[in-house]
C-alpha positions in Angstrom: -48.5 25.5 -2.4 -49.0 22.5 -0.3 -46.1 20.9 1.8 -46.0 17.9 -0.6 -45.8 20.2 -3.6 -42.9 22.2 -2.0 -41.1 19.0 -1.2 -41.5 17.9 -4.8 -40.2 21.2 -6.1 -37.2 20.9 -3.8 -36.5 17.4 -5.2 -36.8 18.7 -8.7 -34.4 21.6 -8.1 -31.9 19.2 -6.4 -32.0 16.8 -9.3 -31.4 19.6 -11.8 -28.5 20.9 -9.8 -26.9 17.5 -9.5 -27.4 16.7 -13.2 -25.8 20.0 -14.1 -22.8 19.4 -11.9 -22.5 15.9 -13.3 -22.6 17.2 -16.9 -19.9 19.8 -16.1 -17.7 17.0 -14.7 -18.4 14.7 -17.7 -17.4 17.2 -20.4 -13.6 16.9 -19.9 -13.9 13.1 -19.8 -16.0 13.2 -23.0 -13.5 15.4 -24.7 -10.6 13.1 -23.8 -12.4 10.0 -24.9 -13.7 11.4 -28.2 -10.3 12.9 -29.1 -8.6 9.5 -28.7 -10.5 8.4 -31.9 -9.6 11.5 -34.0 -6.7 12.6 -36.1 -4.8 15.8 -35.2 -6.6 17.8 -38.0 -10.0 16.5 -37.0 -9.3 17.4 -33.3 -8.5 21.0 -34.3 -11.4 21.5 -36.6 -14.0 19.8 -34.4 -12.8 19.7 -30.8 -16.1 18.7 -29.1 -17.9 16.9 -32.0 -17.8 13.3 -33.0 -14.9 12.2 -35.2 -15.4 12.8 -38.9 -13.9 9.3 -39.3 -13.4 7.0 -36.3 -9.9 5.7 -36.2 -8.1 3.2 -33.8 -4.6 4.2 -35.1 -3.9 6.1 -31.9 -4.5 3.0 -29.8 -2.4 0.9 -32.1 0.5 3.4 -31.8 0.1 3.5 -28.0 0.5 -0.3 -27.7 3.0 -0.6 -30.6 6.3 -0.8 -28.7 4.9 -2.4 -25.5 6.0 0.5 -23.2 2.4 1.1 -22.0 2.0 -2.6 -21.2 5.2 -2.6 -19.2 4.0 0.6 -17.4 0.7 -1.1 -16.6 2.5 -4.1 -15.1 4.7 -1.8 -13.0 1.8 0.2 -11.8 -0.2 -2.9 -10.9 2.7 -4.4 -8.9 3.3 -1.2 -7.0 -0.4 -0.6 -6.3 -1.3 -4.1 -5.1 1.8 -4.6 -2.9 1.8 -1.0 -1.5 -1.9 -0.9 -0.7 -1.8 -4.4 0.9 1.1 -3.2 3.2 -0.6 0.1 3.9 -3.8 -1.5 5.1 -2.0 -4.2 7.1 0.2 -1.8 8.9 -2.5 0.8 9.4 -5.0 -1.8 10.8 -2.4 -3.4 13.1 -1.4 0.0 14.4 -5.0 0.9 15.1 -5.6 -2.4 16.8 -2.5 -2.0 19.0 -3.7 1.5 20.1 -7.2 0.3 20.9 -6.3 -3.1 22.4 -3.8 -1.9 24.9 -4.6 1.7 26.0 -1.7 3.3 27.8 0.4 6.5 27.9 2.7 5.0 25.4 0.0 4.3 22.9 -1.4 7.8 23.5 2.1 9.2 22.7 2.3 7.1 19.5 -1.1 8.4 18.4 0.1 11.9 19.0 3.3 11.3 17.0 1.3 9.8 14.1 -1.0 12.9 14.2 2.1 15.2 13.8 3.5 13.1 11.0 0.2 13.2 9.2 0.2 17.0 9.3 3.6 17.3 7.6 3.3 18.0 3.8 4.7 15.3 1.6 6.6 17.8 -0.5 8.6 18.9 2.6 10.1 15.4 2.9 11.1 14.9 -0.7 14.8 15.8 -0.2 15.5 13.7 2.9 13.5 10.7 1.4 15.6 10.9 -1.7 18.8 10.9 0.3 17.7 7.9 2.3 16.6 5.9 -0.7 19.8 6.8 -2.5 21.9 5.6 0.5 20.1 2.2 0.4 20.2 1.9 -3.4 16.4 2.1 -3.8 16.2 5.1 -6.2 14.7 4.2 -9.6 13.3 0.9 -8.4 9.7 -0.4 -7.8 10.8 -1.6 -4.4 11.9 1.9 -3.4 8.6 3.3 -4.6 6.6 0.7 -2.6 8.6 1.6 0.5 7.7 5.3 0.0 4.0 4.5 -0.4 4.1 2.6 2.9 4.2 6.0 4.5 0.5 6.3 3.7 -0.2 3.7 6.4 -0.7 6.7 8.7 -3.7 7.8 6.6 -5.1 4.2 6.8 -4.5 4.2 10.6 -6.6 7.4 11.1 -9.5 6.0 9.1 -9.4 2.6 10.7 -8.8 3.7 14.4 -11.9 5.9 14.4 -14.0 2.9 13.3 -12.3 0.5 15.6 -13.0 2.6 18.7 -16.7 1.7 18.3 -16.0 -2.0 18.8 -17.3 -3.2 22.2 -14.4 -3.8 24.6 -16.4 -6.8 25.9 -15.4 -8.7 22.8 -11.7 -8.3 23.7 -12.2 -9.2 27.3 -14.2 -12.4 26.4 -11.6 -13.4 23.9 -8.9 -13.0 26.5 -10.8 -15.1 29.0 -11.1 -17.8 26.3 -7.3 -17.8 26.0 -7.0 -15.9 22.7 -3.8 -13.8 22.3 -3.6 -10.4 20.5 -2.8 -11.9 17.1 -5.8 -14.3 17.2 -8.1 -11.5 18.4 -6.9 -9.3 15.6 -7.2 -11.9 12.9 -10.3 -13.8 14.0 -12.4 -11.0 15.6 -11.3 -7.5 14.6 -10.7 -7.9 10.9 -14.1 -9.4 10.1 -15.8 -6.6 12.1 -14.0 -3.8 10.4 -14.4 -5.1 6.8 -16.5 -2.0 5.7 -13.9 0.5 6.6 -11.1 -1.7 5.3 -12.8 -1.8 1.9 -13.2 1.9 1.8 -9.5 2.4 2.7 -8.5 0.0 0.0 -10.5 1.8 -2.6 -9.1 5.2 -1.6 -5.5 4.0 -1.5 -5.7 2.1 -4.8 -7.0 5.2 -6.6 -4.4 7.4 -4.9 -1.5 5.1 -5.6 -2.5 4.3 -9.2 -2.9 8.0 -10.1 0.0 9.4 -8.2 2.5 11.4 -10.2 4.7 13.1 -7.7 6.7 10.2 -6.2 7.2 8.3 -9.5 8.3 11.5 -11.3 10.9 12.1 -8.6 12.2 8.6 -7.8 11.8 6.8 -11.1 13.9 7.7 -14.2 14.4 4.6 -16.3 11.8 3.7 -18.9 11.4 0.1 -17.8 10.4 1.2 -14.3 7.9 3.9 -15.2 4.3 3.9 -14.2 1.2 4.6 -16.4 0.9 8.2 -15.2 4.4 8.9 -16.2 3.6 7.5 -19.7 0.9 10.2 -20.0 3.4 12.8 -19.0 6.0 11.6 -21.4 3.5 11.9 -24.3 3.8 15.7 -24.0 6.8 16.8 -26.0 8.8 20.0 -25.7 8.2 21.5 -29.1 5.3 19.4 -30.6 2.8 17.0 -29.2 0.6 14.4 -30.8 -2.5 15.4 -28.9 -4.7 12.5 -30.1 -2.0 10.1 -28.9 -1.8 12.0 -25.6 -5.6 11.6 -25.2 -5.4 7.9 -26.0 -2.7 7.2 -23.4 -4.8 9.3 -20.9 -7.8 7.1 -21.6 -5.8 3.9 -21.2 -4.6 5.2 -17.8 -8.0 6.2 -16.6 -10.1 3.2 -17.7 -8.8 0.6 -15.1 -9.3 3.0 -12.1 -12.6 4.2 -13.5 -13.9 0.6 -13.7 -12.5 -0.2 -10.3 -14.2 2.9 -8.8 -17.6 2.1 -10.4 -17.4 -1.5 -9.2 -16.5 -0.5 -5.6 -18.5 2.7 -5.1 -21.2 0.9 -3.1 -18.6 -0.3 -0.6 -17.1 3.3 -0.4 -20.5 4.7 0.5 -21.4 1.9 3.0 -18.0 2.1 4.7 -18.1 5.9 5.1 -21.7 5.9 6.4 -20.9 3.0 8.8 -17.9 4.9 10.0 -19.8 8.1 10.6 -22.5 6.4 12.5 -20.2 4.2 14.6 -17.5 6.9 15.1 
């Protein structure tokens, strides 16, 4: 076998493996989507097949009382505000550490490293006590404040990328009379756009799909998020599984579309960060 033939065979094998893995990942999504158009009896009789009779009654029932719409609005507000604050705080912290290197900034970086290593589950009780003292439990504002803790993750992604920026840019800007805020806004932000986009995508998906914090800190129906609506569809003694699958599809569609639209920026940001870091 010639080298070109061996290379072609390797490509074919890789393609088959990737397609097989993609198919395995696609089966649960297919099952959820198809089941949302079935009745309970049809779902039991023919779990993986197409519906015997396609029905949109499950979607009508899901949107009937407006709860899912309110949950969508709540999730959208929390996600947009929280991610904007996370990226702002994380990028500003990274810029501060890079712009003015000193023992103090080194200590701050070490402290952030330690806090990043602490499991979120270990902080649930003190966070709940703090939010309760400030009257932020069961409120969207309180949930946004909690998500701001993810700024540490944004910081670590951004600071590695930002270290590759030439220091001569900062020095030249200082000579021209630019202050730290102007350097950050006019010079740094445009240069780190690829990693910022990657961070935004990761944080949007993580915040939208998060179940732990909303389930602990939100209790009233009017403040619940989309993921909690999926959880609420499961009853203790009996569950309308087609309705459950429908609500799951409704919760997944926005983030799926968002990911498909932004995946090229995810790849470009990670590749650029790996090369420059």
